[in-house]
C-alpha positions, 0 to 999 in steps of 0.5 A: 524487538522492543515494543518501542522500536516495533511501534516506530517501525509500524508507524513508518509503515503507516506513513508509507501508506500515505506515500502510496497515496501520493503515487496514486494521485500521480498515476492517472497522469503518468498513464494518460488515464482519461484518454485511455478509458475514454472509449469505455462505456460510461458505466465502466468509466464510473466503475473504474473511478469508484474502484479508484476512490475505494483503494484510496480510501483503503490506503488512507484507512490502513495508514491512519489505523497503523500510524495511530494504533501502532502501540496497540499493534506492537503490543500483539493482542489477538486483533492486532495480530489478525490485522497484521496477518491480513495486511501482510497478505494484502501487501504480499498479494499486491507485490505479486501483482506489481511483479508478475501481472502488471506490464508498466514498461510502456508507461515508464517514459521518463526518469520520474515515472521510473523512479516512482514505480521502483519506489513503490515496489520498495514500498510494496516489498516493506510493508508485508515485511513490517506486518509480518514481523509485527504479527510474529513479534508483537508483545514479545520482548 
C-alpha cells in the first residue's frame, strides 16, 4: 500500500476515534446512567465518572495523535509500529469486550440506540484492522 493511502486510512482512523466520543457522550442518556448509579456510594460514583472522563481523554488523544501524525505512523519507524501494535491490541480487546462481555440488549430500546450500537461495533472492528495494517505495512511500498 502506498504511504499516501495508508496516511489517509490512518487519518480516517483518527476521525473514527472522535466519532466514538460522540457515541460515548450519548451513552449516559441511552442507559439512564445517573439513575442506575444513584444507589451506589458517592466514592464509587466519583470513581465511575473519573474512569469515564479518562476513557474520553484516551479516545481524544488516540484520535488526535493518529490524525496529526498519520504520515509518521505510515512511514513505519520503530515507535510508529509500536504504537500501531498497541492500538491494534487495545481495539481488539475492546471489540472482544463489546462482543462477549457487555449485554446491552436491555438498553437497545429504540432504533437510534440500536443503530449507534452497531455503528460503534463497526468502528471497533475497523480500528484494529487499520492499526494492524499500519504496523505490518508501514514504510513498505
